[in-house]
C-alpha positions in Angstrom: 25.6 7.7 -10.2 24.6 8.2 -13.7 24.5 4.0 -14.3 21.7 4.0 -11.4 18.5 2.9 -13.4 20.6 0.3 -15.3 19.8 -3.2 -14.7 22.6 -4.6 -13.0 22.7 -1.8 -10.6 19.1 -2.6 -9.9 19.7 -6.6 -9.7 22.6 -5.9 -7.6 20.3 -3.7 -4.9 17.8 -5.9 -5.5 20.1 -9.1 -3.5 21.2 -6.7 -1.2 17.5 -5.9 -0.8 16.3 -9.4 -0.2 19.4 -10.1 2.4 18.0 -7.0 4.5 14.5 -7.8 4.4 15.0 -11.9 4.5 11.4 -12.7 5.2 9.2 -15.5 3.6 6.0 -14.5 2.7 2.7 -16.6 2.8 0.9 -16.3 -0.2 -2.5 -17.6 -1.5 -4.5 -18.2 -4.8 -5.8 -14.6 -4.3 -4.1 -11.0 -4.4 -4.5 -9.3 -0.7 -5.8 -5.7 -1.5 -4.4 -3.3 0.9 -5.4 0.4 0.4 -2.9 3.4 1.7 -5.0 5.9 2.9 -4.8 9.4 5.5 -7.2 12.4 3.8 -3.8 14.6 5.0 -1.5 15.3 1.9 2.2 15.0 2.9 2.1 12.2 5.2 4.1 9.8 2.9 1.4 7.5 1.2 3.1 7.7 -2.0 6.8 7.0 -0.6 4.5 4.3 1.8 3.5 2.4 -1.3 6.3 2.3 -3.3 9.1 1.6 -0.9 7.1 -1.6 0.6 5.8 -2.6 -2.6 9.6 -2.9 -3.7 10.0 -4.7 -0.7 7.6 -7.1 -1.1 8.8 -7.6 -4.9 11.8 -8.0 -4.1 11.5 -11.1 -2.1 9.5 -12.7 -4.5 5.9 -11.2 -4.6 4.0 -10.7 -7.4 3.0 -7.1 -6.7 1.0 -4.3 -8.2 0.4 -0.9 -7.4 -2.4 1.6 -8.4 -1.7 4.7 -8.7 -5.1 6.0 -7.6 -4.0 9.9 -6.9 -4.5 12.0 -9.8 -1.1 13.7 -8.8 0.7 10.4 -10.6 3.6 10.4 -8.2 3.6 6.9 -8.0 3.9 6.5 -11.7 6.8 8.9 -11.1 8.4 7.3 -8.7 9.2 4.6 -11.2 10.8 6.3 -13.6 7.4 6.5 -16.1 6.5 9.7 -18.0 2.8 10.3 -16.5 1.9 12.5 -19.1 2.8 10.0 -22.1 0.5 7.5 -19.8 -2.5 7.8 -22.6 -3.9 4.9 -20.8 -4.0 5.0 -17.4 -6.5 4.1 -14.4 -9.1 6.5 -15.6 -9.4 4.7 -18.9 -10.5 1.6 -16.9 -12.9 3.6 -14.4 -14.4 5.6 -16.9 -14.2 4.3 -20.2 -13.9 0.6 -19.3 -10.3 -0.6 -20.6 -9.1 -3.9 -19.0 -6.5 -3.3 -16.2 -4.3 -5.9 -18.0 -4.0 -3.7 -21.0 -2.8 -0.8 -19.0 -0.6 -1.8 -16.3 3.5 -1.2 -16.7 5.9 -3.5 -15.7 8.8 -1.7 -13.8 12.2 -2.0 -13.7 11.8 -4.2 -10.2 11.3 -7.5 -10.1 7.8 -8.8 -10.4 6.4 -5.4 -9.5 3.8 -3.7 -11.9 1.9 0.0 -12.0 -1.2 1.2 -12.9 -0.4 4.6 -13.8 -2.2 8.0 -13.0 -2.3 11.4 -14.3 -4.1 14.2 -13.8 -7.3 12.6 -16.2 -8.1 10.8 -13.3 -9.4 14.6 -11.1 -12.1 14.1 -13.7 -13.6 11.0 -12.0 -14.7 12.2 -9.2 -17.1 14.1 -11.1 -18.0 11.5 -13.9 -18.6 8.5 -11.7 -21.5 10.1 -10.0 -23.3 9.1 -12.9 -22.4 5.3 -13.2 -24.5 2.6 -11.3 -22.8 1.3 -8.2 -19.9 3.9 -8.2 -18.5 2.8 -5.4 -17.5 -0.5 -6.7 -16.2 0.3 -10.2 -12.7 -0.2 -8.8 -13.3 -3.6 -7.4 -14.8 -4.8 -10.5 -11.9 -4.2 -12.3 -9.6 -6.3 -9.6 -11.8 -9.2 -9.8 -10.3 -9.8 -13.2 -7.0 -9.5 -12.1 -6.7 -10.3 -8.2 -5.3 -14.1 -9.1 -2.2 -12.4 -11.0 -0.9 -11.1 -7.9 0.1 -11.7 -4.6 -0.7 -7.8 -3.4 -2.1 -5.0 -4.4 -1.3 -1.5 -3.2 -3.6 1.2 -3.8 -1.7 5.2 -2.9 -5.1 6.5 -2.4 -5.6 10.6 -3.0 -4.9 13.2 -0.1 -9.3 13.0 0.6 -11.9 11.0 1.5 -14.3 11.6 -2.0 -15.1 9.0 -4.1 -11.6 7.7 -5.4 -11.1 7.1 -1.8 -13.8 4.9 -1.0 -13.4 2.9 -4.6 -10.4 2.1 -2.8 -11.8 1.4 0.3 -14.9 -0.7 -1.1 -12.3 -3.2 -2.6 -9.5 -3.8 -0.3 -8.8 -5.9 2.6 -7.3 -3.5 4.4 -6.0 0.1 5.2 -2.5 1.1 6.0 -2.7 4.4 7.3 0.6 6.4 7.4 0.4 9.3 10.2 3.2 11.7 10.5 4.3 12.9 13.7 2.8 16.5 14.0 0.1 18.4 15.9 -2.8 17.9 13.8 -2.4 14.0 12.9 -5.2 13.0 15.6 -7.7 14.9 14.5 -7.3 14.0 11.1 -6.6 10.1 12.1 -10.1 10.9 14.4 -12.3 11.6 11.2 -10.4 9.0 9.1 -11.4 6.1 11.3 -15.0 7.3 11.0 -14.6 7.0 7.5 -13.5 4.0 7.9 -16.1 2.5 10.2 -19.0 3.8 7.9 -17.3 1.9 5.0 -17.7 -1.3 7.1 -21.3 -0.6 7.9 -21.9 0.4 4.1 -19.8 -1.1 1.7 -17.0 -2.9 3.2 -18.1 -5.2 6.2 -14.5 -7.2 6.1 -12.9 -4.1 5.6 -9.8 -4.2 8.7 -7.1 -1.7 9.5 -3.3 -3.5 8.5 -1.8 -1.0 10.6 -0.4 2.8 10.8 2.7 4.2 10.3 4.9 7.2 12.1 6.2 8.9 9.3 9.0 11.8 9.2 9.8 10.8 12.5 12.1 13.6 14.3 13.5 11.9 17.7 14.9 14.6 18.7 11.8 16.8 19.0 9.7 16.3 22.0 6.4 17.2 20.5 7.3 13.5 18.0 7.5 11.8 21.4 4.1 13.3 23.0 2.4 12.7 19.4 3.8 9.1 19.2 2.5 8.2 22.8 -1.0 9.1 21.6 -1.3 7.5 18.3 -0.1 4.4 20.4 -2.6 5.0 23.1 -5.3 5.6 20.8 -4.4 2.3 18.3 -2.8 0.0 20.3 -0.7 -2.8 18.7 -1.9 -1.7 15.2 0.8 1.1 14.9 3.9 -0.5 14.0 6.9 -0.6 16.5 9.4 0.0 13.0 9.4 4.2 12.2 10.2 6.0 9.5 12.1 9.1 9.9 12.7 12.5 7.8 15.1 11.6 5.4 16.5 13.7 2.1 17.6 10.4 -0.1 14.1 9.3 0.0 13.2 12.7 -1.4 15.6 12.3 -3.5 14.7 9.1 -5.1 12.0 9.6 -7.5 13.8 12.0 -9.6 15.8 9.4 -10.2 12.9 7.3 -11.0 14.0 4.4 -8.3 12.1 3.4 -5.1 13.9 4.8 -2.1 15.2 1.4 -0.9 17.0 0.9 -3.8 18.3 4.4 -4.4 20.3 4.3 -1.2 19.9 1.0 0.7 21.9 1.9 4.1 20.2 5.3 4.5 18.1 6.0 7.7 14.9 6.4 5.9 15.2 3.2 3.7 16.2 0.9 7.0 12.7 2.3 8.5 10.9 1.0 5.6 12.7 -2.1 5.8 12.5 -2.6 9.6 8.2 -2.2 8.6 8.5 -4.3 6.0 10.0 -7.1 7.9 7.4 -6.3 10.9 4.7 -6.0 8.5 5.4 -9.4 6.7 5.6 -11.1 10.4 2.0 -10.0 11.2 1.0 -11.0 7.7 2.6 -14.7 8.5 1.2 -14.6 12.3 -2.2 -14.4 10.8 -2.2 -17.0 8.1 -0.7 -19.1 10.8 -3.4 -18.4 13.1 -6.0 -19.0 10.5 -4.9 -21.7 9.2 -5.1 -23.5 12.6 -8.4 -22.5 13.2 -9.6 -23.9 9.5 -7.6 -27.7 10.8 -9.4 -27.0 14.5 -12.5 -26.9 12.5 -11.8 -29.5 10.1 -11.0 -31.7 13.4 -14.1 -30.7 15.1 -16.0 -31.8 12.3 -14.8 -35.1 11.7 -14.9 -36.0 15.5 -18.5 -34.8 15.3 -18.9 -37.5 12.6 -17.6 -40.3 14.4 -19.7 -39.7 17.3 -22.5 -39.1 15.4 
C-alpha cells in the first residue's frame, strides 16, 4: 500500500465513494456550521468529522474542517505535520490572522482544513482577556462562510471557552455517543450546556443528531445503552451506527480518512450509511423550509389581492 496517498489512488477511491454515497445535496450561499461535540474524550469526534467531511466533499460540496482541539488529530488525519503549522487556528483566535491565509487544502476534493496544534491549549486562558470572547470564532467564520457549503468543527473534549466559541457560531451540534455505561450521564450534562448556549449565546442552535459510535452488536450492554439513548433523544439519534473497527484506527497513520483507506470495512460502511442518512435529513429539512416559504409568499399575495 505504498501508493496509498498518490493522486491516482485517491481519485479512484473518491469515485467509488461518490457511487457509494450517491446523494445530491442542497447547498446555499452561506455554509452550514456543524460542531461535533462531546466533553468525553475518545468517543469518535475526530473520526466522525474527518469521515463525514470527506463524504460530503466527495459528492461535490465545498467543505472546511476546523480542528479546534489542541491535540490536532484532525490535522494529522490528512497527513499534515501539525508541528510545522506555525500559523494555525490559534493564530486566528489570538493574533487576528485571517482564516483564508491559514487554511490548508487537503488531498481530498474540495476539502480544506484549519490546522491545530498544542498552541491552541493556551487560547482558553488568553481568550479570557478579549472582549466578546465567546464570539471570536464566529467573527472569523463570518468572513469566509460564503466560500463553503459546510463547515465541521472538531471540538475539544471539554466544555470550556473553545467549545463555547464553537457552539456560539454553529447552526447545529453533532453528538458522537460511545455505547458504554457512562454515556447517558455525559449526554445529560452536554444537553444542559446546549440549553444554556441557546438561552445565552445562540438561540438558533439546533441538534443535528446523535451518532452511536464504537458499537458492538455482540454486547448486551451496547443494546441496553442504545435503547436508553434512543428513548432519551428519539429521532435525533441516527439509525446508522459506527462499529468498533481496526481500519478506522489505522487510517490516520497513512494520512488519509478511513473511508478512503478501506471503503469496504465495517467502519467505513457505518460512516457512509451515516452520511447518506444525514444528507437525506438535511434535504428533507431544506425542502420543508422552501415549501413553508412558498406557502407564506402565496398567502401574502392572496391577502394583497383581497385587500
